[in-house]
C-alpha positions as CSV (number, residue, x, y, z in Angstrom):
1,F,12.6,-0.4,-25.3
2,N,13.8,-2.2,-22.9
3,I,15.9,-1.7,-20.2
4,D,17.9,-3.8,-17.9
5,I,18.0,-2.3,-14.1
6,E,21.1,-3.7,-12.9
7,E,23.1,-2.4,-15.9
8,N,21.7,1.3,-15.4
9,G,21.1,1.4,-11.6
10,Y,17.7,2.3,-11.1
11,G,16.0,2.6,-7.9
12,I,12.1,2.4,-7.0
13,G,10.3,5.1,-4.7
14,D,6.5,5.4,-4.1
15,T,5.0,9.0,-4.9
16,T,4.9,9.7,-1.2
17,K,8.6,8.9,0.2
18,Q,11.0,8.8,-2.3
19,M,12.9,6.0,-1.2
20,T,15.5,4.3,-3.2
21,S,16.1,0.2,-2.9
22,P,19.7,-0.8,-3.9
23,V,20.6,-1.3,-7.4
24,G,19.2,-4.5,-8.8
25,T,17.4,-5.5,-5.8
26,L,14.0,-3.7,-6.9
27,K,10.6,-4.0,-4.7
28,K,7.7,-2.1,-4.5
29,Y,6.4,-0.3,-1.6
30,I,2.6,-0.8,-0.7
31,E,1.4,1.8,2.5
32,N,-1.6,-1.0,4.3
33,D,-4.5,2.2,5.1
34,S,-5.9,0.7,8.3
35,H,-2.2,0.0,9.5
36,K,-0.1,2.5,8.4
37,K,2.8,0.0,8.2
38,K,5.0,-0.3,5.1
39,Y,4.8,-3.8,3.6
40,I,7.6,-4.9,1.0
41,K,6.3,-7.7,-2.1
42,E,8.6,-8.6,-5.0
43,L,7.4,-6.8,-8.3
44,E,5.0,-8.5,-10.4
45,I,4.2,-8.0,-14.6
46,G,2.5,-5.1,-15.0
47,D,3.7,-3.1,-12.6
48,L,3.6,0.4,-12.7
49,L,6.6,1.9,-11.8
50,F,8.0,5.5,-10.6
51,F,11.9,5.4,-10.3
52,H,14.7,7.4,-10.2
53,R,18.0,7.4,-12.3
54,Q,20.9,7.4,-9.7
55,S,25.1,6.0,-10.2
56,L,25.9,2.8,-9.8
57,N,28.5,3.9,-7.4
58,D,26.6,5.7,-5.5
59,T,23.5,4.5,-3.7
60,T,22.3,8.2,-3.0
61,P,20.0,9.5,-5.3
62,T,20.8,12.6,-7.6
63,P,18.6,15.3,-7.6
64,S,16.2,14.2,-10.1
65,N,14.8,12.0,-7.5
66,R,12.8,14.6,-5.9
67,Y,9.9,13.5,-8.2
68,P,8.9,10.9,-9.8
69,G,9.3,12.1,-13.5
70,H,10.3,9.0,-15.2
71,V,7.7,6.4,-15.5
72,G,8.1,2.7,-16.1
73,I,6.3,-0.9,-17.0
74,Y,7.9,-3.7,-15.5
75,I,7.9,-6.8,-17.6
76,G,9.7,-9.3,-15.5
77,E,13.1,-10.4,-15.7
78,N,14.6,-7.1,-14.2
79,Q,13.4,-5.2,-17.2
80,F,10.7,-2.7,-17.6
81,I,9.0,-0.8,-20.7
82,H,10.2,3.0,-20.4
83,A,8.5,6.0,-22.4
84,S,10.1,9.4,-21.2
85,S,9.8,13.0,-24.0
86,D,12.8,14.4,-24.7
87,E,10.9,17.6,-26.2
88,E,12.1,21.0,-25.0
89,K,11.2,22.1,-21.5
90,V,8.2,23.8,-21.0
91,V,7.4,26.4,-18.3
92,I,4.3,26.6,-16.4
93,T,3.2,29.2,-14.1
94,S,0.5,28.6,-11.4
95,L,-0.1,31.6,-9.8
96,N,-1.8,31.2,-6.1
97,D,-3.0,33.9,-3.9
98,Y,0.3,33.8,-2.1
99,W,-0.9,32.8,1.3
100,L,-3.8,30.6,-0.1
101,N,-3.7,27.6,1.0
102,R,-6.3,25.5,-1.6
103,L,-4.3,27.5,-4.5
104,V,-0.9,26.0,-3.3
105,G,-2.1,23.0,-3.6
106,S,-3.0,23.4,-6.7
107,K,0.3,23.4,-7.7
108,N,1.0,20.0,-6.8
109,I,-2.7,19.2,-8.7
110,L,-0.4,20.3,-11.8
111,N,2.5,18.5,-10.9
112,T,0.7,15.1,-10.4
113,V,-1.2,15.1,-14.1
114,L,2.0,16.7,-15.6
115,S,4.3,13.9,-14.7
116,S,2.2,11.6,-16.0
117,E,3.3,12.1,-19.2
118,F,6.5,14.7,-18.7
119,N,9.4,14.8,-16.2
120,S,7.8,17.8,-14.2
121,Y,9.5,19.6,-11.6
122,P,7.4,22.2,-9.2
123,T,8.9,24.8,-7.0
124,P,8.8,23.7,-3.3
125,K,7.2,24.3,-0.3
126,S,5.9,28.3,-0.9
127,F,9.4,29.2,-2.9
128,N,7.1,31.8,-4.9
129,T,9.7,34.9,-4.1
130,P,12.2,36.1,-6.6
131,Y,14.6,34.2,-4.6
132,G,12.9,31.1,-4.0
133,L,12.5,30.8,-8.1
134,M,16.2,30.9,-8.6
135,K,16.9,28.8,-5.8
136,S,14.4,26.3,-7.0
137,I,16.0,26.7,-11.1
138,N,19.7,26.5,-9.3
139,N,19.5,24.1,-6.8
140,G,16.6,22.0,-8.5
141,L,15.9,21.9,-11.9
142,D,18.0,19.6,-14.1
143,K,18.4,18.3,-17.3
144,F,15.7,15.3,-16.9
145,D,12.9,17.5,-16.5
146,N,11.1,19.4,-19.5
147,V,8.5,21.0,-17.3
148,F,9.2,23.5,-15.0
149,I,6.0,24.4,-12.3
150,A,6.5,28.0,-11.0
151,E,4.5,29.2,-7.8
152,M,4.3,32.9,-8.0
153,G,3.4,35.1,-4.8
154,A,2.4,38.4,-4.8
155,C,1.1,40.6,-2.1
156,K,1.3,44.1,-4.3
157,L,1.4,45.4,-7.9
158,K,4.5,44.5,-9.9
159,D,5.4,41.2,-7.9
160,I,3.9,39.1,-10.6
161,K,5.7,40.9,-13.5
162,I,8.9,40.4,-11.9
163,L,8.6,36.8,-11.4
164,C,7.5,36.5,-15.0
165,D,10.6,38.6,-16.4
166,L,12.4,35.7,-14.5
167,V,11.1,32.7,-15.6
168,H,8.9,33.9,-19.2
169,P,6.3,31.5,-18.6
170,K,5.0,29.5,-21.4
171,Y,1.3,28.5,-19.7
172,G,-0.1,30.8,-17.0
173,I,-2.9,29.7,-14.8
174,I,-5.0,32.2,-12.6
175,T,-7.5,30.0,-10.2
176,T,-9.7,32.3,-8.3
177,I,-9.1,35.5,-7.4
178,G,-9.7,36.4,-4.0
179,V,-8.9,39.3,-1.6
180,A,-6.1,37.9,0.2
181,H,-3.4,40.4,1.0
182,L,-6.3,43.7,0.7
183,E,-3.9,45.3,2.7
184,T,-0.7,45.5,0.9
185,F,-2.5,45.6,-2.6
186,K,-4.4,48.9,-1.4
187,S,-7.9,47.7,-3.3
188,E,-9.3,45.1,-4.9
189,E,-9.0,46.3,-9.2
190,N,-5.4,46.2,-8.0
191,I,-5.4,42.2,-6.9
192,V,-7.5,41.6,-9.9
193,K,-4.3,43.6,-12.1
194,G,-1.7,41.8,-10.0
195,K,-3.2,38.6,-11.1
196,F,-3.3,39.7,-14.5
197,E,0.1,40.6,-15.1
198,L,1.0,37.0,-15.4
199,V,-1.4,36.8,-18.5
200,E,0.1,39.9,-19.8
201,S,3.5,38.4,-19.4
202,L,2.9,35.7,-21.6
203,P,4.1,35.5,-24.9
204,S,1.9,35.6,-28.1
205,D,1.8,31.6,-28.5
206,G,1.2,31.9,-25.3
207,V,-1.6,29.7,-22.9
208,A,-3.9,31.7,-20.3
209,I,-5.8,29.2,-18.2
210,L,-9.1,31.2,-17.0
211,N,-11.8,30.3,-14.6
212,R,-15.0,30.9,-16.2
213,D,-17.0,31.1,-12.8
214,D,-15.5,33.7,-11.5
215,Q,-16.6,36.9,-12.6
216,K,-13.5,38.9,-11.9
217,Q,-11.7,37.4,-14.4
218,V,-14.7,37.2,-17.1
219,N,-14.9,40.8,-16.8
220,Y,-11.3,41.8,-17.1
221,K,-9.8,43.2,-20.6
222,I,-6.8,41.4,-21.1
223,K,-4.1,43.3,-22.5
224,N,-3.0,40.1,-24.7
225,N,-3.4,38.3,-28.0
226,C,-2.2,35.3,-25.9
227,K,-4.8,31.6,-26.3
228,V,-6.9,31.6,-23.6
229,I,-8.8,28.4,-22.4
230,W,-12.0,28.8,-20.1
231,I,-12.4,26.1,-17.3
232,G,-15.9,25.7,-15.3
233,I,-18.2,24.5,-13.7
234,D,-21.4,26.7,-13.9
235,N,-21.0,28.6,-16.9
236,D,-20.2,27.3,-20.3
237,A,-16.5,26.7,-20.7
238,D,-13.9,24.9,-23.3
239,I,-13.3,22.7,-20.2
240,K,-16.5,21.9,-18.4
241,A,-17.3,19.6,-14.9
242,S,-20.3,18.1,-14.7
243,S,-23.0,15.4,-12.8
244,I,-20.6,16.3,-9.6
245,N,-20.8,14.3,-6.3
246,L,-19.5,15.5,-3.2
247,S,-18.4,13.3,0.1
248,Y,-16.5,13.5,2.6
249,N,-15.4,10.4,0.8
250,G,-14.0,12.2,-1.8
251,T,-15.6,13.6,-5.0
252,S,-16.5,12.1,-8.5
253,F,-17.2,14.2,-11.6
254,K,-17.8,13.9,-15.6
255,V,-15.3,16.2,-17.8
256,K,-16.2,17.2,-21.5
257,F,-12.7,18.9,-23.6
258,K,-14.4,21.4,-26.1
259,G,-14.2,19.6,-29.4
260,D,-14.7,16.2,-28.2
261,E,-18.1,15.0,-27.8
262,K,-17.5,12.8,-25.1
263,E,-17.6,13.0,-21.6
264,Y,-14.8,11.1,-19.0
265,Q,-15.5,10.4,-15.7
266,F,-12.9,11.5,-13.1
267,E,-12.2,9.9,-9.4
268,T,-10.3,12.1,-6.8
269,K,-9.8,11.7,-2.7
270,L,-9.8,15.4,-2.8
271,L,-12.5,17.2,-1.0
272,G,-14.6,20.1,-2.0
273,R,-15.7,21.8,-5.3
274,H,-13.2,24.5,-5.0
275,N,-10.3,21.0,-6.0
276,I,-12.8,20.6,-9.0
277,Y,-11.7,24.0,-10.3
278,N,-8.1,23.3,-9.2
279,I,-8.1,19.7,-11.1
280,L,-10.0,21.7,-14.3
281,D,-6.8,23.8,-14.4
282,S,-4.4,21.1,-14.3
283,L,-6.4,19.0,-17.1
284,A,-6.6,22.5,-19.5
285,V,-2.7,22.7,-19.4
286,A,-2.7,18.8,-20.0
287,Y,-5.0,18.8,-23.1
288,D,-3.0,21.3,-24.1
289,L,0.4,19.7,-23.9
290,K,-1.8,16.5,-25.6
291,V,-1.4,14.0,-22.2
292,P,-3.9,11.4,-22.9
293,I,-6.7,10.9,-20.9
294,P,-6.8,8.2,-19.5
295,K,-3.3,9.0,-17.8
296,M,-5.2,12.1,-17.0
297,Q,-8.0,9.7,-15.0
298,M,-5.5,8.1,-13.4
299,A,-3.4,11.2,-12.6
300,V,-6.7,12.9,-10.9
301,K,-7.3,9.3,-8.9
302,S,-4.3,9.0,-7.8
303,L,-3.8,12.9,-6.1
304,V,-3.6,12.9,-2.2
305,P,-4.4,15.7,0.2
306,T,-1.4,18.2,0.4
307,E,-0.3,18.8,4.4
308,H,-2.5,21.1,6.0
309,R,-4.6,21.7,3.2
310,L,-7.9,20.1,4.1
311,N,-6.1,17.0,5.1
312,L,-8.6,14.3,6.3
313,I,-7.2,12.6,9.2
314,K,-9.1,9.5,11.0
315,Y,-8.6,9.8,15.1
316,K,-10.4,7.1,17.0
317,D,-14.3,8.0,16.5
318,M,-13.0,11.5,14.8
319,F,-12.1,12.9,12.1
320,L,-10.0,15.9,11.7
321,I,-9.9,17.7,8.8
322,D,-6.3,19.4,8.9
323,D,-6.5,23.2,7.2
324,A,-4.0,24.5,9.5
325,F,-1.7,26.4,6.4
326,N,-3.5,29.8,7.0
327,S,-6.5,31.4,5.2
328,N,-8.1,34.1,3.6
329,P,-12.4,34.7,3.1
330,T,-12.3,32.4,0.0
331,G,-10.4,29.5,1.6
332,S,-12.2,29.6,4.5
333,K,-15.8,29.3,3.9
334,M,-14.5,26.5,1.2
335,A,-13.2,24.5,4.5
336,L,-16.5,25.2,5.9
337,E,-18.6,23.9,3.5
338,V,-16.1,20.4,3.1
339,L,-17.1,20.7,7.3
340,N,-20.8,20.4,6.4
341,M,-20.7,17.7,4.3
342,M,-19.4,15.8,7.2
343,P,-21.5,13.6,9.8
344,G,-21.7,13.9,13.8
345,K,-21.0,16.8,15.6
346,K,-18.9,19.8,14.0
347,I,-16.2,21.7,15.9
348,I,-14.5,24.4,14.1
349,V,-11.0,25.7,15.7
350,T,-9.5,29.1,14.4
351,P,-8.1,32.1,14.9
352,G,-9.8,34.7,12.4
353,M,-8.3,36.1,9.3
354,I,-6.1,38.8,9.1
355,E,-4.0,41.2,6.6
356,L,-7.5,42.4,5.0
357,G,-6.9,46.2,5.6
358,P,-10.2,48.1,6.6
359,H,-13.1,45.1,5.5
360,Q,-10.9,42.7,8.4
361,Y,-13.5,43.3,10.7
362,D,-16.8,42.9,8.0
363,L,-15.3,39.6,6.0
364,N,-14.3,38.0,9.6
365,Y,-17.9,39.0,11.2
366,K,-19.0,36.6,7.7
367,F,-16.7,34.4,8.5
368,G,-18.5,34.0,12.0
369,E,-22.0,33.8,9.8
370,Y,-20.7,30.8,7.7
371,I,-19.4,29.4,11.2
372,A,-23.5,29.8,12.6
373,D,-24.8,28.1,10.0
374,V,-22.0,25.1,10.1
375,C,-20.9,24.1,13.1
376,D,-22.2,23.5,16.6
377,E,-19.2,24.4,18.6
378,V,-16.3,27.2,17.8
379,I,-13.1,27.1,19.9
380,L,-11.4,30.5,19.0
């Protein structure tokens, strides 16, 4: 259906800056990568729009402009075709290692993929505690959102159960189970139990997304009869990646969905094998929610690194990999794998890792061995 922009008051913004143009003067913001300058051009027929609802009498966007949930195609004469869903809200939970930066990034990947079809709202920043989730729900979630993505943080048993009792998730994602917060969890067994509090809190018609390549997940006896979708690379899975090409310029791979004989090509600017797992998690949810595969492909291609999480920055004749958010044994090894793909001299700047309990020395020693295999110089 056609919507007249003047009458309904829509402002156009890009996916990074959420800028809003004056009502009735539609513009598209384009970033020139070589000069990092903004150029503005008139909209052309066929342009894909990410837009936000606002009042005709107020040029300040409403809270629904936080993320580009609405999508339309410009058809000329200040009109566009707009597709939106009015279905019931779906709560989706992305479970992280609390400070495991790569997995925090998976929340943003999931939001980008789902927002290609739905109005989705993820918890901002690291709002992954009971207070953070309540603040996100009360101050952020609005009537136009039909998917809520709740990041859940945990540093001890029952933390996840408390959060699940608050939001009652329909979908639950466990990425990779590492040893983050071993000091407060007391044991690796407790970390696994704590993570699976998410799966065991799902309703009978809920859906768990698990990693077939993570033996801790494969070996765990789930105390729930909910549906389980397995993702993987090395082992058979419901959603499996293959033909992987990793480089410092980005990643490409093929995906096979259970029940579909065809393989689909995906490309992303994100670096590293671990990000393929994060993308597969998001594709599993999207596929179950019947998001068209071409929309998934476009969303994955549009992904950009999250700040301070394996963000590749070009500085003069050097490449800087900004992974400064935090670290743990799994994440630090992943970062070194990405660094190893880079050409030229390799230098690492790191303070090491903390909160690893009695294993802290041994795990940092192993980290040092990985560094020695990859790096030419270390600044500690």
